[in-house]
Structure formats: C-alpha cells, structure tokens
N, CA, C and O of each residue as an XYZ file, in Angstrom:
900
protein
N     107.575     72.029     86.173
C     108.086     70.827     86.723
C     107.358     69.654     86.022
O     106.133     69.626     85.902
N     108.202     68.670     85.559
C     107.580     67.543     84.863
C     108.208     66.254     85.508
O     109.415     66.161     85.731
N     107.323     65.300     85.780
C     107.680     64.041     86.267
C     107.642     63.010     85.195
O     106.576     62.810     84.612
N     108.719     62.332     84.882
C     108.821     61.302     83.862
C     108.829     60.022     84.586
O     109.765     59.714     85.324
N     107.769     59.245     84.382
C     107.542     58.018     85.166
C     107.788     56.824     84.234
O     107.126     56.675     83.207
N     108.720     56.010     84.599
C     109.112     54.918     83.736
C     108.061     53.782     83.589
O     107.770     53.294     82.497
N     107.527     53.407     84.746
C     106.688     52.214     84.778
C     105.213     52.502     84.979
O     104.832     53.455     85.658
N     104.406     51.671     84.384
C     102.917     51.823     84.604
C     102.545     51.648     86.052
O     101.634     52.334     86.517
N     103.182     50.784     86.785
C     102.877     50.555     88.184
C     103.083     51.900     89.044
O     102.248     52.266     89.871
N     104.184     52.551     88.793
C     104.388     53.789     89.581
C     103.454     54.922     89.017
O     103.010     55.784     89.775
N     103.181     54.906     87.758
C     102.206     55.919     87.206
C     100.854     55.746     87.849
O     100.204     56.735     88.187
N     100.405     54.497     88.030
C      99.122     54.258     88.602
C      99.089     54.748     90.004
O      98.087     55.320     90.435
N     100.223     54.531     90.786
C     100.240     54.949     92.134
C     100.243     56.512     92.272
O      99.528     57.078     93.099
N     101.059     57.160     91.444
C     101.008     58.638     91.573
C      99.716     59.189     91.117
O      99.313     60.232     91.633
N      99.004     58.577     90.174
C      97.686     58.971     89.797
C      96.786     58.838     91.019
O      96.022     59.758     91.310
N      96.854     57.715     91.746
C      95.971     57.547     92.897
C      96.232     58.509     93.959
O      95.297     58.991     94.599
N      97.464     58.821     94.188
C      97.826     59.770     95.280
C      97.396     61.195     94.933
O      97.050     61.976     95.820
N      97.420     61.530     93.648
C      97.052     62.891     93.263
C      95.650     63.019     92.788
O      95.219     64.090     92.362
N      94.888     61.868     92.862
C      93.543     61.753     92.378
C      93.311     62.335     90.934
O      92.460     63.187     90.675
N      94.147     61.786     90.056
C      94.097     62.210     88.668
C      93.232     61.281     87.822
O      93.644     60.147     87.582
N      92.128     61.674     87.385
C      91.232     60.808     86.558
C      91.824     60.499     85.176
O      92.453     61.378     84.587
N      91.659     59.360     84.671
C      92.213     58.982     83.435
C      91.629     59.842     82.357
O      92.345     60.181     81.414
N      90.354     60.226     82.432
C      89.688     61.020     81.404
C      90.229     62.433     81.319
O      89.928     63.165     80.375
N      91.033     62.820     82.310
C      91.676     64.163     82.245
C      93.062     64.140     81.639
O      93.728     65.174     81.582
N      93.523     62.948     81.171
C      94.786     62.773     80.555
C      94.690     62.930     79.056
O      93.597     62.965     78.491
N      95.869     63.027     78.401
C      95.892     63.016     76.895
C      97.015     62.072     76.493
O      97.886     61.735     77.295
N      96.976     61.663     75.258
C      98.008     60.824     74.753
C      99.254     61.644     74.468
O      99.169     62.758     73.950
N     100.438     61.078     74.814
C     101.726     61.626     74.294
C     102.485     60.417     73.742
O     103.084     59.671     74.517
N     102.474     60.215     72.473
C     102.958     59.014     71.846
C     102.182     57.836     72.485
O     100.953     57.823     72.430
N     102.856     56.881     73.071
C     102.102     55.762     73.714
C     102.017     55.940     75.181
O     101.625     54.998     75.869
N     102.344     57.047     75.706
C     102.232     57.416     77.091
C     100.919     58.136     77.361
O     100.163     58.459     76.444
N     100.668     58.380     78.655
C      99.558     59.286     79.004
C     100.121     60.462     79.721
O     101.143     60.306     80.389
N      99.561     61.592     79.645
C     100.056     62.838     80.247
C      98.954     63.572     81.003
O      97.864     63.795     80.474
N      99.251     63.944     82.245
C      98.362     64.802     82.959
C      99.078     66.120     83.240
O     100.253     66.146     83.604
N      98.342     67.205     83.061
C      98.875     68.532     83.345
C      98.015     69.174     84.494
O      96.809     69.378     84.353
N      98.690     69.471     85.607
C      97.909     70.061     86.741
C      98.567     71.461     86.970
O      99.517     71.841     86.287
N      98.039     72.168     87.915
C      98.604     73.463     88.264
C     100.035     73.315     88.930
O     100.809     74.267     89.023
N     100.299     72.122     89.356
C     101.569     71.923     90.095
C     102.654     71.299     89.167
O     103.824     71.675     89.246
N     102.264     70.370     88.312
C     103.209     69.659     87.538
C     102.642     68.948     86.368
O     101.421     68.816     86.275
N     103.449     68.482     85.472
C     103.127     67.611     84.349
C     103.589     66.196     84.721
O     104.716     66.002     85.175
N     102.727     65.238     84.527
C     103.103     63.869     84.859
C     102.924     63.003     83.554
O     101.848     62.980     82.958
N     103.992     62.316     83.151
C     103.960     61.548     81.901
C     104.446     60.155     82.163
O     105.363     59.983     82.965
N     103.890     59.158     81.540
C     104.397     57.804     81.684
C     103.395     56.803     81.038
O     102.327     57.222     80.590
N     103.708     55.563     80.988
C     105.068     55.011     81.204
C     106.012     55.295     80.026
O     105.593     55.720     78.950
N     107.300     55.042     80.278
C     108.300     55.153     79.208
C     109.456     54.254     79.505
O     110.034     54.322     80.590
N     109.810     53.413     78.568
C     110.845     52.426     78.745
C     111.821     52.558     77.613
O     111.444     52.634     76.443
N     113.087     52.583     77.978
C     114.145     52.671     76.974
C     114.570     54.081     76.635
O     113.773     55.018     76.655
N     115.889     54.211     76.312
C     116.381     55.601     76.048
C     115.797     56.289     74.917
O     115.488     57.474     75.046
N     115.594     55.632     73.733
C     115.035     56.420     72.581
C     113.693     56.978     72.872
O     113.405     58.126     72.530
N     112.837     56.175     73.512
C     111.426     56.636     73.750
C     111.395     57.674     74.836
O     110.654     58.653     74.751
N     112.223     57.459     75.889
C     112.219     58.448     77.005
C     112.690     59.802     76.472
O     112.170     60.847     76.864
N     113.673     59.774     75.581
C     114.151     61.066     75.016
C     113.123     61.717     74.065
O     113.055     62.943     73.977
N     112.314     60.886     73.346
C     111.276     61.460     72.534
C     110.302     62.261     73.448
O     109.885     63.363     73.091
N     109.958     61.713     74.587
C     109.049     62.442     75.502
C     109.717     63.655     76.071
O     109.115     64.725     76.158
N     111.037     63.487     76.484
C     111.703     64.631     77.020
C     111.777     65.737     76.046
O     111.418     66.869     76.369
N     112.248     65.450     74.807
C     112.400     66.502     73.802
C     111.055     67.204     73.545
O     111.000     68.428     73.431
N     109.993     66.429     73.458
C     108.645     67.072     73.250
C     108.273     67.976     74.348
O     107.758     69.067     74.101
N     108.515     67.567     75.591
C     108.165     68.467     76.707
C     109.028     69.745     76.741
O     108.546     70.834     77.052
N     110.261     69.577     76.425
C     111.139     70.694     76.317
C     110.630     71.736     75.245
O     110.614     72.945     75.477
N     110.222     71.188     74.077
C     109.731     72.081     73.052
C     108.417     72.788     73.478
O     108.075     73.832     72.922
N     107.709     72.241     74.427
C     106.536     72.816     74.947
C     106.744     73.765     76.126
O     105.806     74.332     76.687
N     108.032     73.903     76.470
C     108.380     74.894     77.482
C     108.834     74.362     78.885
O     109.241     75.149     79.740
N     108.760     73.043     79.101
C     109.199     72.466     80.417
C     110.698     72.675     80.520
O     111.438     72.598     79.539
N     111.126     72.951     81.792
C     112.520     73.150     82.052
C     113.102     72.405     83.242
O     114.314     72.430     83.456
N     112.266     71.754     84.006
C     112.664     71.006     85.188
C     112.016     69.653     85.171
O     110.801     69.535     85.007
N     112.853     68.592     85.346
C     112.384     67.192     85.178
C     112.913     66.357     86.228
O     114.070     66.506     86.620
N     112.098     65.447     86.730
C     112.530     64.317     87.553
C     112.089     63.036     86.947
O     110.901     62.835     86.697
N     113.056     62.132     86.697
C     112.752     60.813     86.151
C     112.735     59.836     87.274
O     113.682     59.738     88.056
N     111.574     59.060     87.358
C     111.516     57.995     88.360
C     111.489     56.642     87.676
O     110.574     56.361     86.901
N     112.476     55.800     87.948
C     112.534     54.550     87.291
C     113.036     53.408     88.224
O     113.197     53.625     89.425
N     113.269     52.262     87.699
C     113.819     51.119     88.395
C     115.175     50.758     87.887
O     115.533     51.091     86.757
N     115.938     50.080     88.706
C     117.315     49.668     88.253
C     117.630     48.371     88.907
O     116.989     47.922     89.857
N     118.709     47.759     88.317
C     119.261     46.514     88.859
C     120.585     46.786     89.555
O     121.468     47.443     89.003
N     120.710     46.282     90.751
C     121.959     46.431     91.478
C     123.065     45.626     90.877
O     122.854     44.515     90.391
N     124.301     46.213     90.910
C     125.496     45.507     90.440
C     126.427     45.196     91.625
O     127.338     44.379     91.490
N     126.215     45.813     92.743
C     127.079     45.587     93.899
C     126.221     45.173     95.136
O     125.031     45.472     95.236
N     126.900     44.478     96.049
C     126.192     43.899     97.161
C     125.740     44.956     98.163
O     124.884     44.681     99.004
N     126.307     46.170     98.084
C     125.904     47.235     98.957
C     124.632     47.830     98.632
O     124.097     48.596     99.434
N     124.076     47.532     97.472
C     122.724     47.964     97.097
C     121.839     46.741     97.202
O     122.171     45.669     96.697
N     120.710     46.915     97.865
C     119.782     45.856     98.041
C     118.428     46.186     97.427
O     118.072     47.350     97.247
N     117.671     45.111     97.106
C     116.330     45.343     96.549
C     115.475     46.272     97.401
O     115.327     46.053     98.603
N     114.926     47.282     96.799
C     114.136     48.222     97.563
C     114.850     49.506     97.883
O     114.218     50.509     98.216
N     116.239     49.487     97.778
C     116.994     50.680     98.068
C     116.688     51.758     97.005
O     116.361     51.435     95.863
N     116.806     53.096     97.417
C     116.642     54.176     96.550
C     118.044     54.693     96.168
O     118.906     54.906     97.021
N     118.238     54.889     94.817
C     119.506     55.369     94.335
C     119.260     56.697     93.626
O     118.421     56.812     92.732
N     120.021     57.684     94.060
C     120.064     59.054     93.431
C     121.281     59.091     92.573
O     122.368     59.315     93.105
N     121.191     58.889     91.273
C     122.395     58.821     90.431
C     123.112     60.167     90.357
O     122.501     61.193     90.060
N     124.416     60.148     90.631
C     125.239     61.335     90.456
C     125.969     61.379     89.152
O     126.610     62.376     88.819
N     125.875     60.268     88.386
C     126.502     60.188     87.044
C     125.929     58.940     86.424
O     125.295     58.116     87.082
N     126.178     58.827     85.103
C     125.678     57.686     84.348
C     126.631     57.386     83.170
O     127.047     58.276     82.428
N     126.947     56.097     83.044
C     127.798     55.655     81.952
C     126.852     55.419     80.709
O     125.830     54.735     80.760
N     127.322     56.074     79.583
C     126.605     55.955     78.368
C     126.888     54.635     77.613
O     127.983     54.459     77.080
N     125.910     53.710     77.566
C     126.074     52.470     76.857
C     124.809     52.240     76.115
O     124.422     51.088     75.918
N     124.123     53.300     75.681
C     122.914     53.259     74.872
C     123.130     54.106     73.600
O     124.022     54.953     73.556
N     122.335     53.874     72.609
C     122.632     54.472     71.321
C     122.110     55.899     71.190
O     122.580     56.616     70.307
N     121.179     56.348     72.003
C     120.579     57.634     71.815
C     121.517     58.795     72.114
O     121.496     59.805     71.409
N     122.331     58.665     73.141
C     123.215     59.771     73.563
C     124.175     60.167     72.482
O     124.533     61.342     72.402
N     124.623     59.239     71.627
C     125.508     59.529     70.567
C     125.055     60.627     69.609
O     125.887     61.280     68.980
N     123.780     60.830     69.495
C     123.189     61.881     68.665
C     123.320     63.289     69.275
O     123.072     64.295     68.610
N     123.706     63.330     70.522
C     123.750     64.622     71.231
C     125.188     64.964     71.730
O     125.411     66.011     72.338
N     126.143     64.056     71.455
C     127.512     64.312     71.957
C     128.515     63.932     70.932
O     128.242     63.105     70.062
N     129.646     64.504     71.012
C     130.765     64.177     70.095
C     131.474     62.856     70.582
O     131.423     62.516     71.765
N     132.088     62.179     69.690
C     132.792     60.963     70.027
C     133.915     61.201     70.951
O     134.318     60.303     71.691
N     134.442     62.399     70.933
C     135.618     62.714     71.797
C     135.187     63.035     73.231
O     136.044     63.106     74.112
N     133.839     63.240     73.508
C     133.384     63.503     74.796
C     133.419     62.279     75.726
O     133.396     61.125     75.296
N     133.476     62.598     76.997
C     133.424     61.494     78.002
C     132.138     60.698     77.884
O     131.099     61.244     77.514
N     132.201     59.389     78.201
C     131.005     58.570     78.203
C     130.256     58.669     79.511
O     129.327     57.900     79.759
N     130.666     59.645     80.383
C     129.931     59.854     81.621
C     129.044     61.046     81.506
O     129.507     62.148     81.211
N     127.712     60.838     81.744
C     126.798     61.889     81.724
C     126.338     62.220     83.158
O     126.297     61.341     84.018
N     126.005     63.448     83.396
C     125.717     63.932     84.720
C     124.377     64.610     84.799
O     123.928     65.173     83.801
N     123.676     64.582     86.003
C     122.419     65.278     86.176
C     122.627     66.714     86.455
O     123.764     67.177     86.545
N     121.561     67.433     86.596
C     121.579     68.831     87.074
C     122.079     68.826     88.493
O     121.478     68.173     89.347
N     123.119     69.502     88.771
C     123.708     69.540     90.129
C     122.738     70.141     91.112
O     122.603     69.645     92.230
N     122.038     71.234     90.705
C     121.158     71.906     91.656
C     119.900     71.041     91.994
O     119.409     71.051     93.122
N     119.395     70.284     90.952
C     118.262     69.451     91.228
C     118.666     68.276     92.096
O     117.898     67.845     92.956
N     119.884     67.743     91.875
C     120.307     66.642     92.734
C     120.398     67.061     94.174
O     120.011     66.313     95.072
N     120.914     68.267     94.404
C     120.994     68.839     95.769
C     119.641     68.964     96.320
O     119.409     68.562     97.460
N     118.707     69.508     95.566
C     117.321     69.678     96.021
C     116.680     68.385     96.472
O     115.998     68.345     97.496
N     116.903     67.300     95.687
C     116.345     66.032     96.012
C     117.031     65.435     97.248
O     116.356     64.857     98.099
N     118.357     65.565     97.360
C     119.073     65.145     98.499
C     118.504     65.738     99.752
O     118.298     65.044    100.747
N     118.245     67.046     99.703
C     117.696     67.673    100.911
C     116.296     67.127    101.220
O     116.019     66.866    102.390
N     115.429     66.946    100.281
C     114.108     66.380    100.552
C     114.270     64.967    101.109
O     113.508     64.601    102.004
N     115.192     64.172    100.649
C     115.353     62.845    101.166
C     115.819     62.908    102.622
O     115.298     62.204    103.488
N     116.802     63.757    102.869
C     117.297     63.900    104.212
C     116.246     64.409    105.163
O     116.138     63.898    106.277
N     115.467     65.396    104.768
C     114.481     65.985    105.666
C     113.355     64.868    105.986
O     112.788     64.836    107.078
N     113.096     64.012    105.008
C     112.143     62.976    105.237
C     112.743     61.826    105.931
O     112.001     60.911    106.287
N     113.985     61.776    106.158
C     114.713     60.628    106.776
C     114.537     59.345    106.089
O     114.431     58.283    106.702
N     114.503     59.456    104.714
C     114.376     58.254    103.874
C     115.747     57.694    103.523
O     116.575     58.446    103.009
N     116.043     56.401    103.773
C     117.372     55.895    103.395
C     117.552     55.922    101.912
O     116.640     55.595    101.153
N     118.740     56.317    101.495
C     118.998     56.360    100.029
C     120.491     56.260     99.883
O     121.251     56.409    100.840
N     120.892     55.998     98.642
C     122.269     56.027     98.249
C     122.447     56.851     97.074
O     121.498     57.065     96.319
N     123.701     57.370     96.849
C     123.962     58.029     95.576
C     125.149     57.309     94.902
O     125.945     56.635     95.556
N     125.231     57.474     93.618
C     126.284     56.742     92.880
C     126.033     56.747     91.423
O     125.108     57.390     90.927
N     126.899     55.994     90.709
C     126.874     55.974     89.272
C     126.020     54.803     88.756
O     126.021     53.722     89.343
N     125.286     55.034     87.642
C     124.488     54.044     87.048
C     125.007     53.768     85.664
O     125.551     54.661     85.015
N     124.850     52.565     85.207
C     125.247     52.224     83.766
C     123.943     52.072     83.049
O     123.054     51.342     83.485
N     123.833     52.776     81.928
C     122.548     52.702     81.106
C     122.880     51.966     79.768
O     123.835     52.270     79.054
N     121.986     50.960     79.505
C     122.243     50.109     78.348
C     120.947     49.885     77.569
O     119.849     49.957     78.121
N     121.099     49.619     76.303
C     119.962     49.230     75.464
C     119.774     47.705     75.436
O     118.695     47.228     75.084
N     120.779     46.958     75.793
C     120.851     45.537     75.626
C     120.487     44.796     76.915
O     121.372     44.221     77.550
N     119.188     44.792     77.328
C     118.780     44.176     78.552
C     119.275     42.720     78.693
O     119.701     42.286     79.764
N     119.200     41.980     77.553
C     119.667     40.621     77.658
C     121.080     40.416     77.224
O     121.511     39.303     76.921
N     121.824     41.551     77.196
C     123.302     41.448     76.937
C     124.090     42.097     78.069
O     125.138     42.707     77.858
N     123.543     41.944     79.288
C     124.291     42.416     80.491
C     125.173     41.263     80.896
O     124.943     40.574     81.889
N     126.190     41.086     80.086
C     127.052     39.890     80.224
C     127.994     40.079     81.433
O     128.206     41.210     81.868
N     128.562     38.983     81.978
C     129.546     39.110     83.073
C     130.628     40.014     82.712
O     131.048     40.800     83.561
N     131.146     39.982     81.481
C     132.239     40.817     81.045
C     131.886     42.279     81.172
O     132.671     43.079     81.680
N     130.688     42.626     80.703
C     130.244     43.988     80.760
C     130.033     44.451     82.196
O     130.435     45.551     82.575
N     129.403     43.605     82.974
C     129.170     43.926     84.408
C     130.465     44.225     85.080
O     130.574     45.229     85.782
N     131.457     43.389     84.892
C     132.761     43.594     85.469
C     133.348     44.945     85.000
O     133.882     45.719     85.795
N     133.228     45.201     83.662
C     133.878     46.407     83.110
C     133.213     47.651     83.732
O     133.913     48.528     84.240
N     131.927     47.733     83.698
C     131.298     48.940     84.234
C     131.293     49.053     85.698
O     131.259     50.162     86.231
N     131.325     47.962     86.378
C     131.511     48.059     87.841
C     132.918     48.646     88.181
O     133.054     49.442     89.110
N     133.917     48.250     87.436
C     135.233     48.861     87.589
C     135.210     50.296     87.358
O     136.024     51.017     87.933
N     134.289     50.794     86.513
C     134.198     52.210     86.187
C     133.274     52.945     87.200
O     132.971     54.128     87.044
N     132.852     52.212     88.216
C     132.144     52.899     89.338
C     130.637     52.669     89.321
O     129.916     53.198     90.166
N     130.148     51.859     88.333
C     128.686     51.730     88.244
C     128.244     50.825     89.449
O     128.828     49.789     89.768
N     127.153     51.338     90.070
C     126.577     50.560     91.225
C     125.286     49.888     90.754
O     124.846     48.958     91.430
N     124.639     50.285     89.640
C     123.427     49.751     89.190
C     123.308     49.927     87.702
O     124.099     50.638     87.083
N     122.335     49.290     87.137
C     122.101     49.331     85.624
C     120.678     49.652     85.365
O     119.783     49.153     86.047
N     120.438     50.525     84.334
C     119.073     50.778     83.855
C     119.149     51.071     82.413
O     120.198     50.866     81.803
N     118.028     51.569     81.795
C     118.012     51.741     80.298
C     117.873     53.147     79.858
O     118.001     53.422     78.665
N     117.601     54.126     80.811
C     117.283     55.479     80.356
C     118.171     56.610     80.874
O     118.339     57.618     80.187
N     118.726     56.469     82.037
C     119.273     57.582     82.732
C     120.353     58.332     82.003
O     120.326     59.563     81.989
N     121.318     57.643     81.387
C     122.412     58.346     80.736
C     121.938     59.179     79.583
O     122.474     60.257     79.325
N     120.922     58.684     78.874
C     120.393     59.447     77.690
C     119.619     60.639     78.186
O     119.726     61.713     77.595
N     118.833     60.503     79.257
C     118.096     61.686     79.822
C     119.109     62.775     80.318
O     118.920     63.968     80.081
N     120.178     62.320     81.007
C     121.162     63.292     81.453
C     121.819     63.998     80.237
O     121.965     65.221     80.246
N     122.200     63.257     79.229
C     122.868     63.791     78.115
C     122.005     64.834     77.365
O     122.459     65.927     77.026
N     120.777     64.449     77.132
C     119.895     65.368     76.366
C     119.562     66.595     77.152
O     119.515     67.690     76.592
N     119.316     66.442     78.502
C     119.048     67.587     79.356
C     120.179     68.560     79.373
O     119.957     69.770     79.324
N     121.453     68.039     79.444
C     122.585     68.940     79.388
C     122.647     69.601     77.993
O     122.880     70.807     77.912
N     122.454     68.879     76.940
C     122.515     69.493     75.612
C     121.461     70.543     75.405
O     121.717     71.546     74.739
N     120.304     70.347     75.945
C     119.171     71.330     75.830
C     119.200     72.405     76.962
O     118.417     73.354     76.927
N     120.057     72.256     77.907
C     120.268     73.236     79.032
C     118.997     73.329     79.843
O     118.470     74.410     80.105
N     118.530     72.177     80.226
C     117.393     72.153     81.173
C     117.845     71.277     82.361
O     118.808     70.518     82.255
N     117.135     71.401     83.482
C     117.477     70.672     84.667
C     116.734     69.332     84.736
O     115.517     69.248     84.572
N     117.542     68.284     84.989
C     116.965     67.007     85.075
C     117.767     66.127     86.082
O     118.998     66.120     86.072
N     117.049     65.408     86.924
C     117.669     64.437     87.868
C     116.834     63.206     87.803
O     115.736     63.204     87.246
N     117.366     62.137     88.385
C     116.716     60.790     88.362
C     116.689     60.228     89.740
O     117.568     60.503     90.557
N     115.682     59.438     90.006
C     115.474     58.693     91.208
C     115.168     57.327     90.840
O     114.173     57.097     90.154
N     116.008     56.311     91.273
C     115.815     54.896     90.845
C     115.590     54.020     92.067
O     116.223     54.219     93.103
N     114.700     53.062     91.948
C     114.530     52.064     92.951
C     115.075     50.711     92.493
O     114.831     50.272     91.369
N     115.813     50.069     93.383
C     116.404     48.794     93.035
C     115.380     47.730     92.998
O     114.804     47.428     94.043
N     115.087     47.104     91.825
C     114.118     46.156     91.599
C     114.632     44.723     91.550
O     113.898     43.771     91.813
N     115.924     44.593     91.202
C     116.606     43.255     91.076
C     118.069     43.479     91.195
O     118.550     44.610     91.262
N     118.785     42.364     91.222
C     120.239     42.488     91.418
C     121.019     41.473     90.590
O     120.591     40.339     90.376
N     122.219     41.948     90.121
C     123.139     41.080     89.466
C     124.417     40.903     90.321
O     125.380     40.278     89.878
N     124.412     41.404     91.426
C     125.574     41.331     92.347
C     125.968     39.805     92.502
O     125.125     38.932     92.713
N     127.273     39.571     92.381
C     127.711     38.145     92.475
C     127.469     37.427     91.233
O     127.668     36.213     91.194
N     127.039     38.095     90.172
C     126.781     37.517     88.871
C     125.604     36.504     88.813
O     125.495     35.671     87.913
N     124.713     36.645     89.867
C     123.534     35.776     89.884
C     122.324     36.755     89.904
O     122.221     37.633     90.761
N     121.421     36.557     88.919
C     120.304     37.481     88.873
C     119.215     37.009     89.907
O     118.826     35.845     90.004
N     118.786     38.040     90.647
C     117.732     37.853     91.563
C     116.689     38.946     91.430
O     117.056     40.119     91.495
N     115.446     38.644     91.252
C     114.457     39.706     91.075
C     113.738     39.924     92.416
O     113.652     39.039     93.267
N     113.237     41.136     92.546
C     112.482     41.471     93.842
C     111.255     42.179     93.570
O     110.782     42.927     94.425
N     110.654     41.993     92.361
C     109.512     42.770     91.993
C     108.275     42.572     92.861
O     107.419     43.452     92.944
N     108.185     41.381     93.521
C     106.999     41.151     94.294
C     107.278     41.226     95.797
O     106.430     40.827     96.596
N     108.465     41.735     96.201
C     108.888     41.715     97.559
C     108.310     42.979     98.314
O     108.009     44.008     97.710
N     108.190     42.835     99.566
C     107.792     43.926    100.442
C     108.806     45.059    100.433
O     108.439     46.234    100.473
N     110.105     44.695    100.378
C     111.148     45.636    100.346
C     111.090     46.536     99.119
O     111.336     47.737     99.223
N     110.782     45.995     98.010
C     110.606     46.734     96.770
C     109.445     47.677     96.828
O     109.529     48.825     96.393
N     108.290     47.151     97.404
C     107.081     47.992     97.510
C     107.359     49.149     98.469
O     106.900     50.260     98.207
N     108.082     48.942     99.557
C     108.413     50.048    100.421
C     109.367     51.074     99.763
O     109.233     52.281     99.964
N     110.286     50.583     99.009
C     111.188     51.488     98.271
C     110.452     52.331     97.256
O     110.671     53.539     97.162
N     109.611     51.715     96.523
C     108.762     52.466     95.519
C     107.919     53.517     96.201
O     107.810     54.632     95.691
N     107.312     53.201     97.344
C     106.486     54.067     98.048
C     107.295     55.292     98.564
O     106.838     56.432     98.475
N     108.463     55.032     99.086
C     109.338     56.074     99.613
C     109.808     56.982     98.457
O     109.859     58.199     98.636
N     110.151     56.434     97.288
C     110.520     57.259     96.136
C     109.392     58.172     95.706
O     109.632     59.330     95.363
N     108.195     57.687     95.717
C     107.022     58.497     95.374
C     106.822     59.578     96.431
O     106.400     60.687     96.104
N     107.110     59.283     97.652
C     106.987     60.376     98.696
C     107.906     61.482     98.384
O     107.540     62.648     98.530
N     109.143     61.159     97.939
C     110.158     62.207     97.607
C     109.643     62.999     96.426
O     109.676     64.229     96.467
N     109.174     62.363     95.389
C     108.632     62.956     94.213
C     107.538     63.973     94.560
O     107.537     65.106     94.078
N     106.613     63.527     95.410
C     105.466     64.489     95.728
C     105.955     65.603     96.586
O     105.360     66.680     96.544
N     106.997     65.434     97.368
C     107.556     66.566     98.151
C     108.047     67.670     97.302
O     108.181     68.794     97.787
N     108.344     67.405     95.972
C     108.844     68.389     95.081
C     107.684     69.343     94.607
O     107.940     70.439     94.108
N     106.471     68.908     94.771
C     105.289     69.727     94.267
C     105.228     71.038     95.076
O     105.436     71.045     96.289
N     104.936     72.153     94.363
C     104.794     73.395     95.080
C     103.633     73.296     96.026
O     102.636     72.646     95.711
N     103.729     73.928     97.193
C     102.646     73.944     98.143
C     101.640     75.065     97.680
O     101.997     75.977     96.934
N     100.370     74.938     98.165
C      99.417     76.017     97.878
C      99.940     77.384     98.227
O     100.547     77.573     99.281
N      99.712     78.329     97.359
C     100.191     79.726     97.515
C     101.689     79.831     97.391
O     102.253     80.867     97.745
N     102.353     78.817     96.909
C     103.794     78.852     96.800
C     104.181     78.578     95.316
O     103.713     77.603     94.728
N     105.018     79.423     94.731
C     105.484     79.203     93.406
C     106.304     77.987     93.233
O     106.756     77.386     94.208
N     106.514     77.592     91.955
C     107.412     76.434     91.676
C     108.803     76.777     92.216
O     109.255     77.920     92.159
N     109.463     75.736     92.744
C     110.836     75.925     93.236
C     111.772     76.354     92.106
O     112.964     76.558     92.336
C-alpha cells in the first residue's frame, strides 16, 4: 500500500500522526519517501508528469495499491470548501495520459473500482461527509477559462485538479489499483474564484481525509487488505 501525498502540508500532518522522523526518509526525485511495515508514504507531488514519475517508480519497485490524497477546486455550488470528493472518474485534459492511451480512447479515466468501494466503506463507517463525482484534470492552472469550465462542467465535472486523470490512466495501463481522495480548497462556481486555504472548513476537511487514509492501514497482526 502506497500513499501519494500531493501537498507538503498534508505530508507534514501524516508524518506527525505516524511519528515518522525525517531522518528515516529518503529522496525520491524531489519528494521524500518513508517506508514502514504498514505502507509507503511519498510526497509532495504536484502536476501530472511528476506524479506519474513517482507512480511509475513505485510500480517498478513492486507497489500495487495506491491512494492519492490531493486538493481540488470546486466547479459547482453543491461542492463547498472543505468538502471531501471521492472521484469516480476524471476528464483527461493533461498531457501525460496521452502517452498511455490511444487517441481513439475515451478521455474519461477511471479509478480502481474495488479501491473506491473500500474507501467508500471506510468513509461511511466513520460517518464522514463526502461526495463522489467526476473531476477535470488540467496542466493549465492559469488557463481554467470560463469556456473550459462550462465545457467540462457540461461533461459532468464537479471539480478541477492537476493529477487525478493521469494517475487513473497510468494505473489502469499498468494494471494496479489506485483511487484518489480530494479536499476542496477553493471554488470557481459561479465563475468567481474564491480560495479557502486558511479557513476552518478546509482544515476540518483535510483532517477528515487524513482520518480516512489512516483507516486504510493494516491493523497489528493483520495483513494488508
């Protein structure tokens, strides 16, 4: 089991919760990696090309189950800052996925169905509010234009991020299990950008997402799920 942690903030928090000393980590490209008896934790990683570099490396080392924890921007008013989104699909609008798929294939990438179900069960058991839905993944952070927002919202996107569609695509290509958990950090709903990085709602959402992540760890005397 490997946790792919997008942001330095969440990586610091998971390190604190698991009491992982920095000196016990190693470099993986520009990320840090900890390997414990329960899981591998790697981060930070931002953007599809870099996230896939990390994913491909871990696959080559034998990892077969992954959970990506990242942040996203809401595109619809039904998603609020601090909400947790479990993506059930992702629209490919980044350049990395094209190296793993044919032009004739759908631009919709999907997670591991069994891992998504596993995470849904953990979320429900913990009574943590969450949503599921489609995310749009893009390389062009500053090109999230009104035209694109309208287009991808019509295609069912509820949020936007930079990595999810590429991670789904590569995991399917390599036949490994991968799911994502995203926390809403800002919103473009109504075509007005509003950030929530310093809000209490966002802090609560991040904490709840980390609770879910840690629930995936095998218990003592219990093998990996």
